[in-house]
N, C-alpha and C positions, 0 to 999 in steps of 0.2 A: 110299247116301246120298240118291240121287234118289228111291228108293222111299219113304223116310221123309218126304221133302219133299212128295211127291205125296199120301201118306196124310194128312199134317198139313193140306195144302191142302183136301182133300176134306172132312175132318172139321170143320175150322174155318170152312168157307164157309157152312154153314147157320146157325150162331149169328151170324156176321157179317152175313149177309143179313137175318136176322130181328130183330136187336137194334140194330145200328148204323145200318143204312140208313134206317129210318123217321125218324131224326133228320137225315139228310142229303138227304131227298127235296126235290125242287123241284116245287111245285104238286102235291104228293102223288104224284109219279112217281118211282119208284126204279129204278136201273139193275139189270140182270141180271148180277150178278158171276160167276155160273156160266158164262154165255156168254163173257164177257170173259176169264175165267181159262182156259177151254178153248181159245180162240183164241190166247192168248199162249203156252200150253204147246205147242200145235201149231206155232206159228211159231218158237219158240226151240228146241224139242227134236226136232221131226220129226213125220211123219204118224202113225206107230204110237203114240207116246206121247201125241200130241194126241187121237187116237181113244180110247185106253183111259182117259185121265184125263177126257176129256169125257164118256164113257159113265158113269164112276164118279160124276162130279159131277152129271150128269143124273139118275142113279138115286137118289142121296141127296136131291137137291132134290125129286124126284118123290115120295119117301116122306113129305116134310114139307109138301107143298103140296096144295091142294084142286083142282088142275087135272087135266087129262088125264094119265094115268100115263105113257104112252110118249112124249108130245110133247117134254118136257124132255130125256128120255134121248136120243132120236134127234137132237134139235136140237143139244145140246151135243156129242155125239159127232161129228156131221157137221161142226160148226164147227171142232172140233179137227183133224179129218182134212183139211178144206178149207184151213185155215190152214197146215197142214204142207205140203200140195201147193203152195200159192201161194208160201210162203216158199222153196221149192226152185226154182220156175219163174220167179218174178219176179226181175229183175236188181237192183232196188233197192226194198226195202220201206220205206215211210215211214209216219209216224204218220197222215198224211192218208189214204193208201191203206188202211191197216188200219181207220181210223175209218169210212170210207165202206163198206168191205166188211162190217164189223160192223153198221153201220146197215141195210144192205140185208138181211142175214141176219135181224136182229132184226125188221125190218119183215115179212119173209116168215113168220117164226114167229108173230108177233103176228096177222097176217091169218089164218093157218091156225087159230090158237086162237079167234079171233073167229068164224070160219065154223063151227067145231066146237062152239060153245056152243049148248046146247039151250034152247029157250024164248025166243029173242030174235027179234023181228021185224026188218025191214030198217032202220027208223029207229033202233032201239036198237043194232043192229050198227054203223051208220054213226057214231052218237055215240061208241061204244066205240073205233072206229078213229081218229076225229079227236081224241079227247080223251085216249086212253090209249096206243094202239099207236104212232102216229106220234111223239108226244113221247118215249116210252120208247125207241124205235129211235134217235132223235137223241141221247138221253142215253147209251145204250149205246155208240154210236159215239164220242161225246166222251170217255167214261170209258176206253174201250179205247185211243183215240189218246193220251190223257194217260198211261196206264200204260205204253204202248209207248215213248213219248218218255222217260219217267223210266228205264225199264229199259234202253233203248238207250244212254242217257248213262252208266249205271252199269256195264254189263257189255259185254265185247267180243263183237260179233256176227259172228264169223268164218263161221258157217254161212250168214248172210244176205248176205254180200258176195262179189262176183265181181271178180277183178282182171284 
């Protein structure tokens, strides 16, 4: 049952990201649902499932994007793994802690992508960082915190609680 859910998530994420999100963008900034989904799967299901689902999401998103091929794959897989480890190690995961963590990871991935862009001088790179990377990182953190808050209200999170 979980496998079917993960396959459906991976397959439906690309159409959702490309068709629905342009209508929900704020100042033409769209959240990275692959990053958010990988973090939530890692947090709720564990390190291994977060890593595998994150790698699958990253691979599928890399196939349909014009960016660096391995950047999305490694970022989403790493976020799923990291969220799984943090979910096990932290005594109380809150939506704020998940939002801040997602914001920092999204910021690091965006900075790496900006530095990896060819043909940009320093002023263009700085413009890209301040007008795209930082707002998208904040948006990713807010979306991840919102989804975590909704899911934690709906499902029992026995894996994330210590008594």
